[in-house]
SEMAR-247038 format. One line per field, with one value per residue: z, y, x of N, C-alpha, C in turn. Coordinates in steps of 0.1 Angstrom, whole numbers, plus 5000, padded with zeros to 4 digits. Each point is the difference from the previous one (the first is absolute). Example, Ala and Ser with C-alpha at 12.3 -4.5 7.8 and 13.67 -1.06 7.14 Angstrom:
nup = 5078/4993
nnorth = 4943/5011
neast = 5132/4996
caup = 5000/5000
canorth = 5012/5011
caeast = 4991/5009
cup = 5000/5008
cnorth = 5012/5011
ceast = 5009/4992
This chain:
nup = 5855/4996/4988/5003/5006/4990/4994/5010/5008/5011/5006/5007/5006/5003/4987/4995/5009/5003/4987/4998/5012/4995/4988/5006/5008/4991/4992/5010/4993/4992/5007/4991/5000/5013/4999/4992/5008/5011/4993/4995/5012/5006/4991/5004/5001/4989/5007/4997/5000/5001/5012/4998/5010/5007/5008/4989/4993/5012/4998/4988/5003/5012/4996/4990/5011/5004/4992/4988/4998/4994/4992/4999/5006/5006/4999/5001
nnorth = 8896/4990/5004/5001/4988/4996/5007/4994/5010/4994/5008/5000/4992/4995/5003/4994/4990/5003/5000/4989/4997/5005/4994/4989/5002/5002/4991/4992/4992/4992/4989/4997/5012/4999/4988/5004/5011/4992/4992/5010/5004/4988/4997/5013/4998/5004/5007/4991/5009/4992/5003/5012/4994/5005/4989/4994/5005/4999/4989/5001/5013/4998/4991/5008/5006/4989/4999/4995/5008/4990/5005/4990/5009/5000/4987/5002
neast = 3818/5008/4997/4987/5001/5007/4991/4994/4998/5003/4992/5011/4991/5012/5001/4989/4998/5013/5003/4993/5006/5011/4998/4996/5010/5009/4994/4997/5008/4994/4999/4991/4996/5001/4995/4991/4998/4999/4993/4993/5000/4998/4992/4998/4987/4994/4991/4992/4991/4990/4998/4995/5005/4991/5001/5001/4990/4994/5009/4995/5000/4997/4991/4997/5003/4993/4990/5003/4990/4993/4990/4991/4992/5012/4998/4987
caup = 5014/5005/4994/5008/5013/4998/4998/5011/5012/5012/5010/5013/5010/5012/4996/4997/5012/5008/4992/4999/5012/4999/4992/5007/5011/4995/4990/5003/4989/5003/5001/4987/4993/5007/4996/4986/5000/5005/4990/4990/5006/5003/4987/4990/4989/5001/5005/4991/5007/4991/5004/5008/5013/5007/5010/4993/4992/5009/5004/4989/4998/5010/4997/4988/5004/5005/4991/4988/5001/4988/5000/4987/4991/4994/4990/4989
canorth = 5004/5000/5011/5012/4999/5003/5014/5007/5002/5001/5009/4994/5007/5006/5013/5008/5002/5012/5011/5000/5005/5014/5006/4999/5009/5014/5005/4995/4993/4986/4991/4995/5011/5002/4989/5003/5011/4996/4991/5009/5007/4990/4994/5011/4998/5009/4994/5002/4999/5000/5011/5011/5000/5013/4999/5001/5012/5012/5001/4995/5008/4995/4986/5000/5004/4988/4989/5003/4995/5002/4995/4995/5011/5008/4992/4996
caeast = 5000/5013/5007/4996/5006/5014/5002/4994/5008/4991/5004/5001/4991/5006/5004/4988/4991/5002/4997/4985/4995/5003/4990/4987/4999/5002/4990/4987/4995/4996/5012/5003/5006/5013/5009/5004/5009/5013/5006/5005/5012/5010/5004/5003/4991/4988/4988/4989/4987/4988/4991/5005/4993/5001/5011/5013/5002/5002/5014/5007/5013/5010/5003/5008/5014/5007/4998/4992/4986/4992/4987/4997/4995/5011/5007/4991
cup = 5005/4995/5008/5014/4999/4998/5012/5011/5012/5009/5014/5010/5012/4997/4997/5012/5008/4992/4998/5013/5001/4991/5006/5011/4995/4991/5002/4987/5004/5001/4987/4992/5006/4995/4985/4999/5005/4991/4989/5005/5001/4987/4989/4987/5002/5006/4991/5008/4990/5003/5008/5013/5008/5009/4993/4993/5009/5005/4988/4997/5009/4997/4987/5002/5003/4990/4988/5000/4987/5003/4986/4990/4994/4989/4989/4991
cnorth = 5001/5012/5013/5000/5004/5015/5009/5002/5001/5010/4993/5007/5006/5014/5009/5004/5013/5013/5002/5006/5015/5008/5000/5011/5015/5006/4994/4994/4986/4992/4995/5011/5003/4989/5002/5011/4995/4990/5008/5007/4991/4995/5010/4998/5009/4992/5003/4997/5001/5012/5011/5001/5013/5000/5001/5013/5013/5002/4998/5008/4995/4986/5000/5005/4988/4989/5004/4993/5004/4994/4996/5011/5009/4992/4996/5012
ceast = 5015/5008/4997/5007/5015/5002/4995/5010/4990/5006/5001/4991/5007/5006/4988/4992/5003/4997/4985/4994/5002/4990/4986/4998/5001/4989/4986/4993/4996/5013/5004/5007/5014/5010/5004/5011/5014/5007/5007/5013/5011/5006/5004/4992/4988/4988/4988/4987/4989/4991/5007/4991/5003/5012/5014/5002/5002/5014/5009/5013/5011/5004/5009/5014/5008/4999/4992/4986/4993/4986/4996/4995/5010/5007/4991/4997
């Protein structure tokens, strides 16, 4: 567990929260999805989603202009 903690980075919520709010307002996605997208954008890492939810996929082209997004079915 300690080894995993040493290799991990935490996204500061004071940086993620405003970006999550922007995603939430602009794309009408769930708060959880907005937080994942914002974390990906702030930390410059890809976002991975298990399911293709309608709210997210309907704005996917615009979202992918800002952050890298993948779904499990693309990786399996």
